Structures are given as structure tokens and as C-alpha cells.
C-alpha positions, -999 to +999 in steps of 0.1 A: +437-332+354+417-314+327+421-280+343+458-284+345+460-293+308+438-263+298+457-239+321+490-252+307+479-247+271+466-211+278+496-202+298+520-212+270+499-193+245+496-161+267+531-163+282+517-163+317+521-186+347+499-217+351+488-207+385+476-172+373+457-189+345+441-213+369+428-184+391+413-167+360+397-200+349+382-206+384+368-171+383+349-179+352+339-213+366+325-196+397+298-179+376+278-211+366+285-227+399+269-197+416+236-201+397+229-232+419+225-212+452+189-200+448+177-235+440+192-251+472+169-255+502+168-225+525+194-225+553+165-224+578+156-260+568+189-275+555+226-268+559+233-279+523+240-243+511+268-239+537+282-274+528+281-266+491+303-235+496+328-252+519+331-282+495+338-261+464+363-238+482+381-269+495+383-283+460+395-249+447+422-244+473+434-279+481+430-298+448+431-272+421+455-245+434+485-251+457+469-233+486+463-262+511+485-246+538+469-212+533+434-226+533+441-244+566+454-211+581+423-192+570+401-220+584+419-218+617+416-180+618+379-182+612+373-208+639+393-187+664+372-156+655+340-175+660+352-187+694+363-152+705+328-138+695+310-167+713+330-162+745+328-124+742+290-124+741+288-149+769+312-130+791+299-096+780+332-081+768+313-053+751+331-031+725+365-048+733+354-080+716+353-064+681+388-049+686+402-082+698+389-099+667+404-070+646+438-074+663+439-112+658+427-111+622+450-082+611+479-096+631+476-129+614+474-112+580+504-090+588+524-121+598+516-137+565+523-106+545+560-105+553+568-135+530+543-121+506+563-089+505+594-109+497+575-125+469+567-091+455+603-080+458+613-112+439+588-104+412+601-068+408+636-082+404+626-111+382+594-107+362+594-144+354+587-151+391+553-166+390+544-178+425+508-170+436+493-175+470+461-170+489+468-135+502+439-120+482+414-143+498+430-135+532+423-098+526+386-105+520+384-128+550+398-102+574+370-078+564+344-105+569+357-116+603+359-081+617+326-071+602+310-102+618+324-093+652+311-057+648+276-069+638+274-093+668+285-064+691+258-042+676+233-070+682+240-067+719+235-029+720+202-010+724+186+000+691+186+037+702+224+037+700+226+023+664+223+041+631+202+026+602+232+008+587+241-009+620+204-018+626+203-035+592+235-055+597+232-063+635+233-100+646+212-105+678+225-141+683+257-157+674+251-182+646+264-218+646+298-227+634+287-242+601+267-212+590+295-189+600+321-210+580+297-210+551+297-172+553+335-169+557+341-193+528+313-183+505+324-197+471+316-168+447+336-143+468+364-166+480+390-159+454+388-121+449+359-109+470+339-088+475+332-088+513+297-084+527+279-086+560+266-118+576+231-103+575+233-102+537+245-138+536+218-150+559+191-132+539+205-148+507+209-184+520+175-184+539+158-171+507+144-141+525+161-121+499+139-137+473+106-135+493+079-117+475+044-106+487+017-122+466-021-118+470-039-151+474-069-156+451-067-121+438-075-106+473-052-082+491-055-092+528-040-127+528-003-127+519+018-157+509+056-158+510+068-176+479+104-187+482+106-198+445+103-163+432+138-152+421+143-116+409+140-115+372+169-104+351+197-116+375+213-137+348+213-109+324+228-085+349+255-111+358+263-116+321+266-079+317+290-077+346+310-106+332+313-091+298+323-058+313+350-075+332+362-093+301+362-060+282+385-043+307+407-074+309+412-073+271+419-036+271+445-040+299+461-070+281+464-050+249+476-016+263+487-022+299+523-028+289+524+003+267+509+025+295+528+012+324+537+035+353+572+020+354+580+036+320+584+070+338+615+054+353+630+048+318+653+076+310+651+069+273+613+072+274+611+105+294+640+122+278+629+152+259+593+150+270+577+181+285+560+183+319+526+181+302+535+150+282+546+132+313+516+145+332+492+131+306+511+098+305+509+094+343+472+099+343+466+075+314+488+049+331+469+053+363+436+047+345+450+015+327+463+003+361+427+003+374+415-017+344+432-047+358+410-045+389+379-037+370+383-070+351+375-091+382+362-067+408+342-039+391+330-016+418+321-041+445+356-045+459+364-009+466+329-001+476+327-029+502+362-023+514+353+013+519+321+002+537+342-020+560+366+009+567+338+034+573+315+012+593+340-009+613+369+014+617+362+051+610+328+054+628+339+033+658+370+054+665+351+085+675+340+090+710+303+086+719+284+117+709+312+131+687+317+130+650+350+115+636+376+140+626+410+142+609+426+118+633+400+092+627+405+097+589+442+092+591+440+062+614+415+046+589+438+052+560+468+038+579+447+007+587+439+004+550+476+006+543+485-021+568+456-043+555+471-041+520+506-051+531+537-042+551+554-024+522+560+013+531+547+023+497+512+014+509+516+040+537+528+066+512+497+061+491+471+059+518+485+086+541+484+109+511+449+097+505+440+108+541+451+143+533+432+142+501+401+133+520+406+161+545+411+187+517+379+173+500+359+179+531+372+214+536+365+223+500+330+209+502+323+228+535+340+261+526+340+265+488+312+244+473+284+265+489+295+295+469+287+275+437+251+270+449+223+294+455+215+301+492+193+275+508+204+247+483+223+228+510+192+217+530+188+179+530+161+156+543+166+143+579+168+106+568+191+092+542+184+061+522+198+031+541+193-006+537+162-020+554+167-049+578+154-082+563+125-097+583+130-128+603+110-153+582+112-191+582+103-195+546+080-224+538+062-230+505+026-218+509+031-208+545+004-182+551+014-176+587+048-162+578+047-125+579+054-108+545+087-089+542+087-052+544+097-034+513+101+002+526+113+028+500+146+045+504+148+082+509+170+097+482+187+131+484+176+156+458+206+169+437+213+206+442+204+230+413+229+228+385+240+264+380+269+274+356+292+279+385+282+245+400+289+229+366+324+245+365+330+235+401+321+198+392+343+197+362+373+213+379+368+190+410+366+159+389+398+167+370+417+175+403+404+143+419+415+121+391+449+137+387+457+136+424+445+100+426+467+089+397+497+106+414+490+091+447+488+055+434+523+055+420+538+039+451+510+014+453+519+003+417+557+005+419+560-009+455+594+008+458+597+040+478+629+053+460+615+046+425+582+062+435+598+094+445+618+093+413+586+090+393+570+118+412+600+140+405+594+135+368+561+154+371+575+179+395+555+166+425+525+185+412+499+168+433+517+176+466+511+213+458+475+206+449+470+188+482+490+206+509+486+242+498+447+240+502+452+219+534+474+245+550+451+274+539+418+258+548+427+234+577+457+249+594+453+287+590+415+286+595+404+293+559+373+271+563+361+292+593+366+325+574+347+311+544+318+299+566+315+333+582+314+349+548+288+324+537+266+333+567+270+370+560+262+365+523+232+344+531+220+369+557+223+398+532+206+377+505+178+369+530+173+405+540+173+416+504+147+390+495+126+399+525+127+436+515+117+427+480+088+406+493+076+434+516+076+459+487+058+434+465+031+429+491+027+467+496+024+472+458-002+445+455-022+460+484-021+494+468-032+480+434-060+460+451-073+492+468-073+510+434-092+482+417-118+482+445-123+519+442-129+514+404-154+486+412-130+459+400-113+431+417-142+410+430-133+377+414-154+357+440-186+372+425-175+368+389-201+372+361-229+380+386-215+415+393-210+423+357-246+412+349-259+433+377-240+463+364-253+458+329-289+456+342-285+487+363-271+506+332-300+494+310-325+504+338-308+538+339-311+542+301-347+532+302-355+556+330-336+583+311-355+576+279-388+576+298-380+608+315-370+624+281-403+613+266-423+628+294-404+661+291-411+663+254-448+656+259-450+684+284-434+707+259-460+698+233-488+706+257 
């Protein structure tokens, strides 16, 4: 097979495994294959778009990569999920349906991750170990399956109970099995993601995403939905993303070995180095470790994984009418750790991340307002959220189809950038990056003992940065004290401003009375008053001159 020969040649030249090279080549091949989707018939008229995805994914997994067994497992998991949702809606299981799907999907993933963890251990012991499996695709599928169940559940709930994001992604009716499988095995996101909602997939495959309002015959009232209009510049943007990924891949290939977190475990490397030298190296190594993920994922993986955790886990753990708190945050991070794998190092990273999130919230609520002028924290009532796509059966030239709504998003205005706010942002960014690079050490090394050893080399600096503020702000009530001081400061500032305004109004009133007494300050009459005054003065002078002339005449007589 041509791909095998090309992969073998590249693998020999790069010193990598053939399977890894195949995955990279398929990632590049997915780009031109994805350009076909907008030109396929809309899914409302033909199932070809779903069949196209399933056919390509089958070729990728069963005939190009040795993933036949894994692909069949993912297919079975998807069908089971669709059946659970179908029965759950019919039997009115309510909220329990989404959690049943979550338990089944995550349980299957965890069962599969045990041998995957053994593969990781084998790789750590023998770097020549080159087995690659379908676990990355399974991670993406779990997000899709659970998101689908949550969206179907939201479709059965009253609109009054949903926020804007849930309204945009809700599914009122369970789709057929073929469209669902087309969503689950969407070819461009099959290998490495990202995940997305079924509503987004349906808008894309039905061409509602491309629908554009056009005036017929130059007149505004009649509207035509033209499905052939594709957003301009999409190829340019895709090429830009591709080149950006290649750039990060090249940087990682050139310098990833030099800046590897495992070098902190090399006694010959760290010997004689100061704390600051090891501190800088750890943060550079953490940045280069992320370059590997930027190469194929950019920001969509973490963004959409965070969206799934926020929308399907975090927000649904809180009781009705209450906001999620610290417990919901920690449970969400633990779910993220279990989703990544059964290795305890994932728990080390993500539990620490949960405390980082708690400290971040406390600092934002207690400290950040002091970097802003009073009143700068007010925000609009509605925040920009995605707008639900209209239900349109797109037909060429169909004037009866309602045009899509293109409602603008409401954006939050940034707070005023004072010098103190600039300093707060700089210090906060540095602290965030340094704690993040410290926390990901177990995620990268996947060995708890070695991770603690690497942390010891930098004196566990991030643990002090995280837990000292956490104890002060969250445990000992520091946030409450700061909020009281904020209110007192704002109240004094308000009283001082009100007093200054009162004095200004009194001064203006006094000045206005003085101007009126002087005959000034009648701007509404303008030049007419001045003209009248000049005429009166001239009349007085003429009268005075006439009177003077008469008096002189009398004297002469």
C-alpha cells in the first residue's frame, strides 16, 4: 500500500514508529478530504454526508491503522448510547438518562485505559516501544456521547429552566441512528478531536450554517436562503491553522528533547544549578511540552474539553437554584483526571488544578477589585452566547424557507486599565504560568515518585503559591474580610463624591446668582439682549446730549 511505503520511508528517516507516522499523515490527509463536506447534499435531503464520514473513518481505522478492534468497540459504545437515550426519552427517565450515559461511556473508557496505562509504563521503561491505539479517539467520543445525552435531556426541559448555551445546543427530538453515527464518527475530528455538540454538526451538515439572507431583485422584503453560499476565507483560515500547527511541530521536534521535563531527574544535569536556573528550565520545558499539542489541536481541544466539563459536569452538579462551589470544582477536575486515564499522576495534576481554580476565584473576588476604580465591576445582564440555528429545510431558491436569524452577541466591556490593574495582570499571568508548568509535571512524567522528585528540585514552590492563599482566603475567611473592606471603601468613595458634587452644585448656583445680578448669564436670549443694551445706551447718550444742548441754549438766553 502506498501509505505504508511512505510511512515506512518517513519513519526510517525520522527515527519514529510507522504507526505514529501514519497518524500524522492521516491528519494531513483529513484537510483536503474535509473540503468536500460543504459540497455534499444537505442532510435534510440526503444521508450521503453521514455515509461519507463513516466510510472514511472505517478506512482509516480498519484498513490503514491497526484499530479494527478498537473501532468496533467505539461503534458498539455509540449504538448503546443511542439506545439508552432513545429509551430514556420514551420512558421519561429525566436527568438520570444523562448520568447513565456518562457512567456507561466513562466506564467503558476506564476499562480500556488499564491496558493503555500498561502501554505507557512499557514506553517509559523502553522508549523504543511504539504501539499506538485508538485511545485518543475514544476520549473524544466520550465527550460527544455525554454531550449528546445532555442536549437531548435539555430538549425535554422547559425553556425557562435553560440558559442560553443550553438553549443553543438542545435537541428536541432524538435523531436517527445514521445521523447520530455520522456525528459520533465525524471524520475531521475522529483522530484527535475536537469535540462539539450535535446541534453544531446538524447545522453544518444541513447547510444551515452556510445559509445567508439575500434580497431578491434588489428589494428588501423577499428573502431567499441560498445554500451554496459558503463563508469566504475558510480555506485561508484553515491553511493558517495548518501552518501554525506545522510550525509548533517543527519547534517541538527541534527543541523538545533539549527542554524535556525528565531532565530534571538527571543528577548530572541539575548538579550545581541554582533554584532559579531549575525554575526557569521547568517553565521552558512546560511550554515546549504544550507545543506538541498545539501541533495538532491548537486551542480547540482544550477549549471544547473545558466546555464539556463546564456544561455537562460542573453546571449539572449544583442543586437547582444554587451556584456550583468548591465541591463541584473538585469533582469536575477529578472527572477530568479519570477521563485522561487511570494513572494516579493525572489525579495529582488535576486535583492541584482544582485548588488553583479556587484560589483564582478568591483572588478575583477579593483582590482584583482593589486594582480597579469603584464601579468598574458592573457588567451587562446578558453575556454573548451562541444563537440557536433556525430549523430550515434548505432548498435552492426556496422563498418559503424563513431566513436565519443573525443576532449580535453582547460583549463585555473591559475594565479601565489603570497602572495598578496592569501590574495585577502581569503578576497574575506570571503566577498562572509558573503554577501551571509546575502542576503538569506528573501529567508529563506519569510516575508519582519521579514527579515528587522533580518537584523537590524546585523546592515545591507552587505548593506555597497555591495553598497559602487558599488557606488565607478560603479557610480563614480572607475573602469575606476583603469584601467588607471593599464595601467600606466604596461607601466612603461614594460619600466623598456625593459631597463634592453637592459643593459643586452650590458653587454653580452662587455663581449663577452673581451673573444674574450683573445682568449676565442669559444665554437663551443671546445677541438680542446685548443689542437691546447697546440701543438703550445709545438712547441714553442721545438723550443726555440733547439735554446738554438745551441747557446750553438756556444759558445763552
